[in-house]
N, C-alpha and C positions, 0 to 999 in steps of 0.2 A: 506438507507441514514443515519439512526440513528447510525449504526456502524461507518460510516465514520466520522460523527460529533463527536462521542465519542472518536474515535482515534485521531482526530484533537485536541480536547480539552485536551486529555492526553499528546499529544506531546507538545502542547503549554505550559501547566503547567510545564512539565519537563524541557523544554527549559528555561523558566523563572527562575525556581528554580536553575538550573545549572548556569545561568548567574548571579544570585544574590549571589550564593555561591562563585563565583570567580573561578570556575573550568574552566580552559582554555583547549581546545582540547577535553574535554569529550563530548561536544555537537556535534563536528564535526564527531566523530566516531559513535555516536548514530544516527546522521542524515544520514550518509552513509549507515549504516545497515538498517535503516528504508526505505530509498529510494530503496535499492536493494530488500528489501522485497516487497515493493509496485510494483516494476517492475515485479517480479516473479508472484505476485498475478494477476496483469493485464494480463500477458502472459497466465496464466492458464484460466482466464475468456475468453479471446479471443479464445484460443484453444477449449474450451468447446462449445462456441457459434458457431464457425466454424464447428466443428464436428456435432453438432445438425443440422445446416442448410444444410450441405452436405448430411446428412442422409435423411432429409426431401425432398431434391431435388431428391435424388436417388429413392424415392418412387413414384415420379410423373412420371418418364419416363418409 
């Protein structure tokens, strides 16, 4: 959880800095890249857990 908290803090600070600097559009591109990265990471975690559980279930039978 600490990585998630650190990532959230970093994103929030960057978003505030961009907003205060008046850069329009910069935050939307950064946000899109971040969201895509989070989806990829979530997919990898789900695939890993699924593979592990499937392997464990195969050992039972």
